[in-house]
Structures are given as structure tokens and as C-alpha cells.
C-alpha positions as CSV (number, residue, x, y, z in Angstrom):
1,M,-32.1,-18.0,-50.4
2,T,-33.2,-16.8,-53.9
3,K,-33.0,-19.1,-56.9
4,I,-30.0,-17.2,-58.2
5,G,-28.3,-17.3,-54.8
6,V,-28.7,-21.1,-54.9
7,V,-27.1,-21.1,-58.3
8,C,-24.0,-19.4,-57.0
9,C,-23.5,-22.1,-54.3
10,I,-24.1,-25.0,-56.7
11,I,-21.9,-23.8,-59.5
12,L,-18.9,-23.2,-57.2
13,S,-19.1,-26.8,-56.0
14,P,-16.3,-29.1,-57.2
15,M,-18.8,-30.9,-59.5
16,E,-19.4,-28.0,-61.8
17,P,-16.4,-25.7,-62.0
18,T,-16.7,-24.2,-65.5
19,L,-17.7,-20.6,-66.3
20,G,-19.9,-21.9,-69.1
21,N,-22.0,-24.0,-66.8
22,Y,-22.2,-21.1,-64.3
23,L,-23.5,-18.7,-67.0
24,R,-26.0,-21.2,-68.2
25,Q,-27.4,-21.8,-64.7
26,L,-27.6,-18.0,-64.1
27,R,-29.6,-17.6,-67.3
28,L,-32.0,-20.4,-66.5
29,A,-32.5,-19.2,-63.0
30,A,-33.4,-15.7,-64.4
31,A,-35.9,-17.4,-66.8
32,F,-34.1,-16.0,-69.9
33,S,-34.0,-17.9,-73.2
34,M,-30.6,-17.6,-74.9
35,N,-32.2,-15.4,-77.5
36,Q,-33.7,-13.1,-74.9
37,L,-30.3,-12.8,-73.2
38,A,-28.5,-12.1,-76.5
39,Q,-30.9,-9.3,-77.3
40,K,-30.7,-7.6,-73.9
41,A,-26.9,-7.9,-73.6
42,Q,-26.4,-7.0,-77.3
43,I,-24.2,-10.1,-77.9
44,S,-25.0,-12.7,-80.6
45,Q,-26.8,-15.8,-79.5
46,S,-24.2,-18.0,-81.1
47,T,-21.5,-16.3,-79.0
48,I,-23.4,-16.9,-75.8
49,S,-23.9,-20.5,-76.9
50,R,-20.2,-21.1,-77.3
51,W,-19.5,-19.6,-73.9
52,E,-22.1,-21.9,-72.2
53,A,-20.5,-24.9,-74.0
54,D,-17.1,-23.8,-72.8
55,K,-15.9,-23.6,-76.4
56,N,-14.9,-20.0,-76.0
57,R,-14.6,-17.5,-73.2
58,P,-15.9,-13.9,-72.9
59,S,-13.7,-10.9,-72.4
60,I,-14.3,-9.2,-69.1
61,Q,-16.4,-6.4,-70.7
62,E,-18.5,-9.0,-72.5
63,L,-19.0,-10.9,-69.3
64,E,-20.0,-7.8,-67.5
65,S,-22.6,-7.0,-70.1
66,V,-24.1,-10.5,-69.7
67,L,-24.1,-10.3,-66.0
68,S,-25.7,-6.9,-66.0
69,A,-28.4,-8.1,-68.4
70,L,-29.1,-11.0,-66.0
71,G,-29.3,-8.7,-63.0
72,A,-26.5,-10.6,-61.3
73,S,-25.6,-9.6,-57.7
74,E,-22.2,-8.3,-56.7
75,L,-21.4,-11.8,-55.2
76,Q,-22.4,-13.6,-58.4
77,T,-20.3,-11.1,-60.5
78,K,-17.3,-11.8,-58.3
79,C,-17.9,-15.6,-58.7
80,A,-18.0,-15.3,-62.5
81,L,-14.9,-13.1,-62.6
82,T,-13.0,-15.5,-60.3
83,M,-13.9,-18.4,-62.7
84,L,-12.9,-16.4,-65.8
85,N,-9.5,-15.6,-64.2
86,A,-8.9,-19.2,-63.0
87,P,-5.4,-20.4,-63.7
88,R,-6.2,-23.0,-66.3
89,A,-6.0,-23.4,-70.1
90,V,-8.1,-20.7,-71.8
91,M,-9.8,-21.3,-75.1
92,R,-10.1,-17.9,-76.8
93,L,-11.3,-18.1,-80.4
94,K,-10.3,-14.6,-81.4
95,E,-11.1,-15.3,-85.1
96,T,-14.7,-14.7,-84.5
97,Q,-13.9,-11.0,-83.9
98,G,-11.4,-10.8,-86.9
99,N,-10.0,-7.3,-87.4
100,L,-12.9,-5.5,-85.6
101,L,-10.7,-5.0,-82.5
102,L,-8.0,-3.4,-84.7
103,W,-10.5,-0.8,-85.8
104,G,-11.8,-0.2,-82.4
105,D,-15.3,-1.7,-82.8
106,R,-15.7,-2.4,-79.1
107,A,-16.1,0.0,-76.3
108,P,-12.9,0.8,-74.5
109,A,-12.4,-1.0,-71.2
110,Y,-10.1,-0.7,-68.2
111,G,-7.4,-2.6,-70.1
112,D,-7.2,0.1,-72.7
113,L,-6.4,2.6,-70.0
114,L,-3.8,0.3,-68.5
115,R,-2.1,0.0,-71.9
116,A,-2.3,3.8,-72.5
117,M,-0.6,4.4,-69.1
118,R,2.2,1.9,-69.9
119,L,2.8,3.4,-73.4
120,R,2.7,6.9,-72.0
121,K,5.6,5.9,-69.7
122,G,7.4,4.4,-72.7
123,W,7.6,0.9,-71.2
124,T,7.5,-2.5,-72.9
125,L,5.3,-5.3,-71.6
126,D,8.5,-7.0,-70.3
127,E,9.7,-4.0,-68.5
128,C,6.3,-3.5,-66.8
129,A,6.0,-7.1,-65.9
130,R,9.4,-7.2,-64.3
131,L,8.8,-4.1,-62.2
132,I,5.5,-5.4,-60.9
133,G,6.7,-9.0,-60.4
134,V,4.4,-10.8,-62.7
135,Q,4.7,-12.7,-66.1
136,K,4.5,-10.7,-69.3
137,S,1.4,-12.7,-70.3
138,A,-0.4,-11.5,-67.2
139,V,0.1,-7.8,-68.1
140,S,-1.0,-8.7,-71.7
141,R,-4.2,-10.2,-70.4
142,W,-4.9,-7.3,-68.2
143,E,-4.4,-4.9,-71.1
144,N,-6.7,-7.0,-73.3
145,S,-9.3,-6.9,-70.5
146,D,-9.2,-10.7,-70.5
147,A,-8.4,-10.8,-66.8
148,L,-8.5,-8.5,-63.8
149,P,-5.3,-7.8,-61.9
150,S,-5.5,-8.4,-58.1
151,S,-5.8,-5.4,-56.0
152,D,-2.2,-5.5,-55.0
153,H,-1.0,-5.9,-58.6
154,L,-3.3,-3.1,-59.7
155,H,-2.0,-0.7,-57.1
156,A,1.6,-1.7,-58.0
157,F,0.9,-1.1,-61.7
158,C,-0.7,2.3,-61.0
159,H,2.1,3.4,-58.6
160,A,4.9,2.4,-61.0
161,L,3.2,4.2,-63.9
162,G,2.4,7.3,-62.0
163,A,-1.4,7.0,-62.4
164,H,-3.4,10.1,-61.8
165,P,-5.8,9.8,-58.8
166,R,-8.8,9.9,-61.1
167,E,-7.3,7.1,-63.2
168,M,-6.9,5.1,-60.0
169,I,-10.6,5.7,-59.3
170,A,-11.6,4.6,-62.8
171,L,-9.6,1.4,-62.5
172,T,-10.7,0.5,-58.9
173,S,-14.4,1.4,-59.2
174,G,-15.3,-2.2,-60.2
175,H,-16.5,-1.1,-63.6
176,V,-15.0,-2.5,-66.8
177,H,-16.5,0.2,-69.1
178,L,-14.8,3.5,-68.7
179,H,-17.8,5.6,-69.6
180,T,-18.9,5.4,-66.0
181,W,-16.1,7.8,-65.1
182,E,-18.0,10.9,-66.4
183,P,-21.7,11.8,-66.4
184,P,-23.5,10.1,-69.3
185,L,-24.1,12.1,-72.4
186,R,-27.6,12.1,-74.0
187,S,-27.5,14.4,-77.0
188,R,-25.4,15.2,-80.0
189,D,-24.8,18.7,-78.6
190,G,-23.4,17.1,-75.4
191,F,-21.0,15.0,-77.3
192,D,-20.0,17.9,-79.6
193,A,-19.3,20.1,-76.5
194,R,-17.1,17.4,-74.8
195,L,-15.2,16.7,-78.0
196,G,-14.7,20.4,-78.5
197,A,-13.3,20.8,-75.0
198,L,-10.9,18.0,-75.7
199,Q,-9.8,19.5,-79.0
200,E,-9.2,22.8,-77.3
201,D,-7.1,21.1,-74.6
202,V,-5.0,19.3,-77.3
203,W,-4.1,22.6,-78.8
204,Q,-3.3,24.2,-75.4
205,G,-0.9,21.4,-74.7
206,E,-2.9,19.8,-71.8
207,R,-1.6,16.5,-70.6
208,D,-3.3,15.5,-67.3
209,L,-6.0,12.8,-67.7
210,M,-6.2,13.1,-71.5
211,D,-6.0,9.3,-72.1
212,L,-8.8,8.7,-69.6
213,R,-10.9,11.5,-71.1
214,F,-10.5,10.3,-74.7
215,L,-11.2,6.7,-73.8
216,S,-14.2,7.7,-71.7
217,L,-15.7,9.7,-74.6
218,Q,-15.1,6.8,-77.0
219,A,-16.8,4.4,-74.7
220,Q,-19.9,6.6,-74.4
221,L,-20.1,7.0,-78.2
222,H,-19.9,3.3,-78.7
223,H,-22.8,2.8,-76.3
224,A,-24.8,5.6,-77.9
225,A,-24.3,4.4,-81.5
226,N,-27.7,2.8,-81.8
227,R,-29.7,5.9,-80.6
228,L,-27.5,8.8,-81.6
229,P,-27.5,10.1,-85.2
230,M,-24.0,10.5,-86.6
231,A,-22.4,8.7,-83.7
232,E,-20.0,7.0,-86.1
233,N,-18.9,10.4,-87.5
234,L,-18.3,11.7,-83.9
235,L,-16.3,8.6,-83.0
236,S,-14.1,9.1,-86.1
237,K,-13.5,12.7,-85.1
238,T,-12.7,11.5,-81.5
239,F,-10.2,9.0,-82.9
240,T,-8.7,11.8,-85.1
241,T,-8.3,14.2,-82.1
242,Y,-6.8,11.5,-80.0
243,S,-4.4,10.6,-82.8
244,Q,-3.4,14.3,-82.9
245,W,-2.7,14.4,-79.2
246,L,-0.8,11.2,-79.2
247,S,1.3,12.5,-82.1
248,F,2.1,15.7,-80.1
249,E,3.1,13.5,-77.2
250,G,5.5,11.6,-79.3
251,R,3.5,8.3,-79.1
252,I,3.8,7.7,-82.8
253,P,2.7,4.0,-83.0
254,E,-0.5,4.7,-81.0
255,S,-1.2,7.8,-83.1
256,E,-1.0,5.7,-86.2
257,R,-3.4,3.1,-84.8
258,Y,-6.0,5.6,-84.0
259,A,-5.5,7.4,-87.4
260,Y,-6.2,4.1,-89.2
261,R,-9.3,3.6,-87.0
262,A,-10.6,7.0,-88.0
263,L,-9.9,6.6,-91.7
264,N,-11.6,3.2,-91.7
265,R,-14.8,4.8,-90.4
266,V,-15.0,7.8,-92.7
267,Q,-14.3,6.2,-96.1
268,K,-17.8,6.8,-97.3
269,E,-17.9,10.4,-96.2
270,I,-14.3,11.3,-97.1
271,R,-15.3,14.1,-99.6
272,Q,-17.7,15.7,-97.1
273,E,-15.5,15.7,-94.0
274,P,-12.0,17.0,-94.3
275,F,-10.9,16.3,-90.7
276,W,-9.3,13.0,-91.9
277,I,-6.2,14.9,-93.1
278,W,-4.7,14.6,-89.6
279,N,-4.9,10.9,-89.9
280,V,-3.0,10.9,-93.2
281,Q,-0.3,13.0,-91.5
282,S,-0.2,10.6,-88.6
283,I,0.3,7.6,-90.8
284,V,3.0,9.4,-92.8
285,R,4.9,10.2,-89.6
286,S,4.6,6.5,-88.5
287,L,5.8,5.3,-91.9
288,Q,8.9,7.4,-91.6
289,H,9.4,6.5,-87.9
290,K,9.2,2.7,-88.4
291,Q,10.5,2.0,-91.9
292,G,13.2,4.6,-92.7
293,R,13.8,5.3,-96.3
294,K,11.3,2.6,-97.5
295,G,8.6,4.2,-95.3
296,A,9.4,7.6,-96.6
297,V,8.9,6.5,-100.2
298,Q,5.6,5.0,-99.2
299,A,4.7,8.3,-97.5
300,V,5.4,10.3,-100.6
301,K,3.1,8.1,-102.6
302,L,0.4,8.4,-100.0
303,L,0.6,12.2,-99.8
304,Q,0.6,12.6,-103.6
305,E,-2.5,10.3,-103.8
306,W,-4.4,12.5,-101.3
307,L,-3.3,16.0,-102.3
308,P,-5.8,16.3,-105.2
309,I,-8.6,15.3,-102.8
310,A,-7.6,18.0,-100.4
311,H,-7.6,20.7,-103.0
312,S,-11.1,21.9,-102.0
313,W,-9.8,22.9,-98.5
314,A,-6.8,25.3,-98.6
315,N,-5.6,24.8,-95.1
316,Y,-5.7,21.0,-95.3
317,E,-4.0,21.0,-98.7
318,I,-1.3,23.1,-97.1
319,W,-0.9,20.5,-94.3
320,L,-0.3,17.8,-96.9
321,M,2.1,19.9,-98.9
322,R,4.1,20.6,-95.7
323,G,4.2,16.9,-95.0
324,L,5.3,16.1,-98.5
325,S,8.1,18.7,-98.4
326,E,9.4,17.2,-95.1
327,V,9.5,13.7,-96.5
328,L,11.2,14.8,-99.7
329,S,13.8,16.6,-97.6
330,H,14.5,13.4,-95.6
331,L,14.9,11.6,-98.9
332,G,17.6,14.0,-99.9
333,Q,15.5,15.8,-102.6
334,G,16.2,19.2,-101.2
335,E,15.3,21.3,-104.2
336,E,12.0,19.6,-104.7
337,A,11.3,19.8,-101.0
338,A,12.1,23.5,-101.0
339,R,9.8,24.1,-104.0
340,V,6.9,22.4,-102.3
341,S,7.4,24.1,-98.9
342,Q,7.7,27.5,-100.6
343,Q,4.4,26.9,-102.3
344,A,2.8,25.9,-99.0
345,Y,4.3,29.0,-97.3
346,E,3.0,31.3,-100.0
347,R,-0.5,29.8,-99.9
348,A,-0.6,30.1,-96.2
349,H,-0.3,33.9,-96.6
350,Y,-3.8,34.0,-97.9
351,L,-5.3,32.1,-94.9
352,D,-7.0,33.9,-92.1
353,N,-5.2,31.6,-89.7
354,Q,-2.0,32.8,-88.0
355,G,-1.3,29.5,-86.4
356,E,-1.3,27.7,-89.8
357,F,0.8,30.4,-91.3
358,N,3.4,30.0,-88.5
359,H,3.5,26.2,-89.1
360,A,4.0,26.7,-92.8
361,R,6.7,29.3,-92.2
362,N,8.6,27.1,-89.8
363,D,8.4,24.0,-92.0
364,H,9.7,26.0,-94.9
365,A,12.6,27.3,-92.8
366,Q,13.4,23.8,-91.7
367,V,13.5,22.6,-95.3
368,L,15.7,25.5,-96.3
369,I,18.1,24.7,-93.4
370,Q,18.4,21.0,-94.5
371,A,19.0,22.2,-98.1
372,G,22.0,24.2,-97.0
373,K,20.2,27.6,-97.0
374,A,20.2,28.4,-93.3
375,A,20.8,32.1,-93.8
376,Q,17.7,32.3,-96.0
377,A,15.7,30.4,-93.3
378,M,16.7,32.9,-90.6
379,E,15.2,35.7,-92.6
380,I,11.7,34.2,-92.1
381,L,12.0,32.7,-88.6
382,P,10.0,34.3,-85.8
383,T,11.6,35.9,-82.7
384,D,8.5,35.1,-80.6
385,I,8.5,31.3,-80.1
386,G,5.1,31.0,-78.5
387,Q,3.7,29.9,-75.1
388,V,2.8,26.2,-75.6
389,P,5.8,24.0,-74.4
390,L,5.9,21.8,-77.5
391,Q,5.8,24.9,-79.7
392,Q,8.6,26.6,-77.7
393,I,10.8,23.5,-78.0
394,Q,10.2,23.1,-81.7
395,N,10.9,26.7,-82.5
396,A,14.0,26.8,-80.3
397,L,15.4,23.7,-82.1
398,I,14.7,25.3,-85.5
399,W,16.7,28.3,-84.4
400,A,19.5,26.1,-83.1
401,W,19.6,24.2,-86.5
402,A,19.7,27.6,-88.3
403,Y,22.7,28.8,-86.3
404,I,24.4,25.5,-86.7
405,G,24.0,25.9,-90.5
406,V,25.8,29.3,-90.4
407,E,28.3,28.0,-87.9
408,K,27.4,30.3,-85.0
409,W,27.9,27.9,-82.2
410,K,27.3,30.3,-79.2
411,E,23.9,31.3,-80.5
412,A,23.0,27.6,-81.3
413,E,24.0,26.6,-77.7
414,Q,21.8,29.4,-76.3
415,W,18.7,28.1,-78.1
416,L,19.5,24.5,-77.1
417,S,19.8,25.7,-73.5
418,H,16.4,27.4,-73.8
419,A,14.9,24.1,-75.1
420,Y,16.3,22.2,-72.2
421,Q,15.0,24.8,-69.8
422,V,11.4,24.3,-71.1
423,V,11.7,20.6,-70.7
424,D,12.8,20.9,-67.1
425,Q,10.3,23.5,-66.2
426,Q,7.3,21.8,-67.9
427,G,8.3,18.2,-67.1
428,V,8.1,17.1,-70.8
429,W,11.0,14.8,-70.5
430,R,10.3,12.8,-73.6
431,F,11.5,15.7,-75.7
432,R,15.0,15.7,-74.1
433,S,16.2,13.1,-76.5
434,S,15.3,15.3,-79.5
435,I,17.3,18.1,-78.0
436,D,20.2,15.8,-77.3
437,E,20.2,14.7,-81.0
438,V,20.6,18.3,-82.1
439,A,23.3,19.0,-79.5
440,L,25.2,15.9,-80.7
441,K,24.8,16.9,-84.3
442,M,26.2,20.4,-83.5
443,R,29.3,18.9,-81.9
444,S,29.9,16.7,-84.9
445,V,29.5,19.6,-87.4
446,R,31.6,21.8,-85.2
447,R,34.5,19.3,-85.2
448,R,34.4,19.0,-89.0
449,A,34.4,22.8,-89.4
450,S,37.4,23.3,-87.1
């Protein structure tokens, strides 16, 4: 039996049950000083010292990094994970990490994918825990990668949330870090190509495996940060693209979180890299979504603050102007909203970007409808509503709103029916509530008009 094999037997004896003692014995058996282990595992020496003294406990991804640095066997790894997940009081001094976790300064782990799957389904922690038959705190620990679910619980979790087969593979492969799902990237060109493919899929309305793909790319960028020039810049762009996709999927709080992560990383480069505009828009949507009128007022201030910075890039300036007109319209400032949206629509004429022009036109039409100028809006609305499901639904709803504005109920019902049809055919059920709201509003307006 090897020295480390002996350590496994000794530490699991009743005399020395703690994870800290186990890690210390593994380190000594491998002839590592604490400093040597810290350097190899890329974890501070003081952190490892607290673990060995049982004053703090590692997260699972941290524990895996240490065990990998020590060359621990599969059996020793299982021993350590068992001790980490032992049902006893856990001292977790999160203050040593501060707000770093908020900004994403750790590589994504399996728990991040579990959380994304739950939020994708629209479930709370309580709802998920009840369905699986565990405590809410257990699901929380899994999502924080502080504990591993049992095989039965993991399969129940994945079945309930409709996990894709590849997500199942990623979660049951025995790896904490999700970068192991795809072939490792070695160069800036490789990362650029993978991010470019994700960006293209976002605009094409792709949905399958997007959470896993984004988390996998983020993990690889984290691990490449020390050797890859501009890794931080690429990570910020990845956060931004993920925020875009989450916004398109209607997952507004998640979109906001990644938008803040991206903005936090590009503050020093903000005048050189205009891609941050999507993050401003995501934050604006979240402010409106969460805080009503108060959030809308804050959103106006934010947009007005950033508009001068965006002046150097016409298309990004138009984005902010469109966002500002939308918020002003929600605040009841119809004339000012129409002025701003008209300005954005006119400037979009000069862009060599049909997609951006279409967005500016539709936003201006929406503002006109809300300002009581539905007939004027119908003069600029397109008859071709596009191919992407989200675009089809949005355009159909704009037409429905316009016909409601001119009290043509049959035509409005036809457009609503078309929107419902897209939802049913494409399986984008989360948009049904938006269509329901327009249908309910139409019935209310119709009753008042009759």
C-alpha cells in the first residue's frame, strides 16, 4: 500500500474525521510544503492553512483543484468529497471572497449549470426542492458547488428540469469544472471563433445547450487568463453575449447579473470597446422589470449618462436612444419619447444595417402606438415579420397593438392568433404570457369602446 493509500485509511478512522486533517495528511504524504501546494493549485497559502485548521471549508471546485495538484487517486477524491458533504455544522467564511463571486471571478462549476437549468425552467429554490424531495438548503448548496447531490438526486433534478443529454453528461462526468465538456482552447483565434459561433447562434434564436456552451467558454477563459493576452476582454465579451441571450430568453435578472459582470471588467477600456452597450440595455430592462416607475426613472438617468459616450458609434448610440424612448414612453412622456424614437429611426436610415433599421422602425412604431398615434405607426410597420421566432412574435404583437389602437378588433385577433401559433410550433412557451397580456388589454379596450 502506498503512503497516500495509507493516509486514506488512517484519516477515515473515527479518531480523525475532519476534512482539514485529511488534506494535511495528503499534503504531507505527497511531500508538499503548504507554499508549494498553494502555488500548484493556484490558491493562497493562507486559505489552505485555514482549511487544514478546519477554520474554513473549500468549495468543491477549490477542493478538486487541491486534490488534482496533490495527484490524489479517485478513491482519495471520493473520500474528501464525502467528508466535505458530511451532515455537520459547516464553517464557511465567505467574507474572504467578498464580492468576487458577484462579478464572476471564479471559474464556472457544475452548480452554475444546475442553477441555469432551474432558472431556465422558471422555478424557485423552494419549488425545485419540493419536487425533488429535499430541503431548499440542499439545492442551494448544490448550486453554489458547496456540495454534490447524490446520484439519485442529480438524476431527479435533471429529469425534472428537462436536462439535455449533454448537460447530463457534463453533470455526471465526475468533473466540477465545466471546461472539460469541450476540447480545450489554446489560442486567441480559437476563443474568438468559439465566441463568434455563440454570437451567431444567439442572433439565430438557438436555444439548445446554450447555457452549457456559455458556461464552458467562461470556464476555459478563466483557466487561460494567466497565459492568454486579452483573456479579460474576451471574458467580458462572453458575459455580454450571454447577457444578450438571457435577455432574449426573458431571463431578465440573470441577464442583469452578467451585464454587471461585463461592465465591471471593461471599465478601463470603455472608450475603446463599444460592446458594453448591450450591458447598459440589459441593466435598463432589469431596472424597469424590478422597480417599476422608480426603476424607470433610474434607467432614464443611466441612459442619459451614457449617450454622450456612445456618440462615436452610430449604431450603439441608436440603441441607447431606442432604450431611452421606450422608458420615457412607460413614464407617460409620450411626446418626448416619440421625439427621441423619431430621431433614432431617422439616424438608422444612414446605417448599412437592415436589422438595426428594422429595430429602430419597430421601436418608433411602438412609441407612436402608446402615444395614441396607431394609424401613423401602421404606415411604417413591415408586412414581412421575419423568420426568427422571437422576432415573429414581437412583430405580430406590434401589429396587434396597432390594430387595437385603431379599434380594428378582427385584424388584431388575427395577429394575436399568429403569435400564439409561433409559440406552439416553436415551443417558446415563456412568451405566451406576453401574448395573453395583449389579448387581455384588447378585451378591456374593446369593452370601453362599445
